[in-house]
C-alpha positions in Angstrom: 45.3 25.5 187.1 48.4 23.4 186.7 46.1 20.7 185.1 44.7 23.2 182.6 41.4 25.0 182.5 38.7 23.5 184.8 35.0 24.2 185.0 32.7 24.0 188.0 29.0 23.5 188.2 27.0 24.0 191.4 23.6 23.9 193.0 22.3 25.8 196.0 23.6 22.9 198.1 27.2 22.7 196.8 29.5 21.9 193.9 28.0 19.3 191.6 30.8 18.7 188.9 34.4 19.5 188.1 35.0 19.5 184.4 38.2 19.5 182.3 38.6 21.8 179.3 36.7 20.2 176.4 33.8 18.9 178.5 30.6 20.9 177.9 29.1 22.4 181.0 25.5 23.5 181.2 24.6 27.0 180.2 25.1 29.4 183.2 21.9 30.7 184.6 23.7 33.3 186.8 27.1 34.6 187.7 29.0 32.4 190.2 28.2 33.3 193.8 31.1 34.3 196.1 31.3 30.8 197.7 31.8 29.2 194.2 34.6 31.6 193.4 36.2 30.9 196.8 35.9 27.1 196.1 37.7 27.7 192.7 40.5 29.4 194.6 40.8 26.5 197.0 40.9 24.0 194.1 43.6 26.1 192.3 45.6 26.3 195.5 45.4 22.6 196.1 46.7 21.9 192.5 49.6 24.3 193.2 50.6 22.3 196.3 48.5 23.7 199.2 47.3 20.6 201.1 44.4 22.2 203.0 40.9 23.5 202.1 39.3 20.9 199.9 37.6 18.7 202.6 35.4 21.6 203.8 34.1 22.6 200.4 30.4 22.0 200.1 29.5 19.3 197.5 26.1 18.2 196.3 25.8 14.5 195.5 22.0 14.4 195.7 21.7 13.6 192.0 23.7 10.4 192.4 22.2 6.9 192.8 22.3 5.6 196.4 25.2 3.1 196.0 27.3 5.6 194.0 26.7 8.3 196.6 27.8 6.0 199.4 31.0 5.1 197.5 31.7 8.8 196.8 31.1 9.7 200.4 33.3 6.9 201.7 36.0 8.0 199.2 35.8 11.6 200.4 36.6 10.3 203.9 40.0 9.0 202.9 43.1 10.9 204.1 45.2 12.8 201.6 47.9 10.5 200.3 46.0 7.4 201.5 44.8 4.8 199.0 42.3 2.0 199.1 41.3 -0.7 196.6 37.9 -1.0 194.8 37.0 -3.9 197.2 37.8 -1.8 200.2 35.8 1.1 198.9 32.8 -1.3 198.3 33.1 -2.6 201.8 33.2 1.0 203.3 30.1 1.8 201.2 28.3 -1.1 202.8 28.5 -3.6 200.0 31.4 -6.0 200.4 31.9 -8.0 197.3 30.8 -5.1 195.0 34.2 -4.1 193.8 33.2 -3.8 190.2 30.2 -1.6 191.0 32.5 0.5 193.2 34.8 0.8 190.2 31.9 2.1 188.1 30.9 4.6 190.9 34.5 5.9 190.8 34.5 6.1 187.0 31.3 8.2 187.1 32.6 10.5 189.9 31.4 14.0 188.9 33.8 15.7 191.3 37.3 14.4 190.7 39.8 15.9 193.1 37.1 17.0 195.5 35.9 13.4 195.8 39.4 12.0 195.4 39.0 9.1 193.0 42.8 9.2 192.4 43.1 7.5 195.8 41.5 4.3 194.5 43.8 1.6 193.2 43.4 -1.9 191.8 44.5 -4.8 193.9 47.2 -5.5 191.3 48.4 -2.0 190.4 47.4 1.6 190.0 44.0 1.0 188.4 42.6 3.5 185.9 41.9 7.2 185.9 39.8 9.1 183.4 40.3 12.7 184.5 42.9 14.9 182.9 45.8 13.0 181.4 44.8 9.7 183.0 47.4 7.8 185.1 49.9 10.7 184.8 47.3 13.0 186.5 46.6 10.3 189.1 50.3 10.0 189.9 50.6 13.8 190.1 47.7 14.2 192.5 49.0 11.5 194.7 52.4 13.1 194.7 50.8 16.4 195.7 49.4 14.6 198.7 52.8 13.1 199.6 52.0 9.6 198.4 54.9 7.7 196.9 54.6 4.1 198.1 52.4 1.9 200.3 52.3 2.3 204.1 50.2 3.1 207.1 48.5 6.1 205.6 45.6 4.3 204.1 43.2 4.9 207.0 40.0 7.1 206.6 40.3 10.7 207.6 39.3 11.5 211.1 
């Protein structure tokens, strides 16, 4: 991909992790099924500028603790190019006032890009980003989605 080599892990329910080169995936137990190869194609197309196709990919967050799962599900509902703060994410996950915990949920997101943690910003700036080349990757992903400055595009996807 334009970000480099990515790895995908999956379960029978959906994709479970997106890994950068250098991260160690589990040993494969079988060849990737067709739907995983198709998902890889959608991810590659997104990173090459195609703005469709990621929202419908099956993901499996069943191994995540309840609050983290709620944060990740709320995050997945944000529109491409939209952003929200850690405090807003915590509120959408049903725990107003848990901004730090929401930050930890985002930091431990196993599916960056598919669960778009690049859309979360700190109240006083861009916040962090631990996937790829850090903030440069975050800026690149937001630019792919047409995000340049603040505005009215921060609403959840419908």
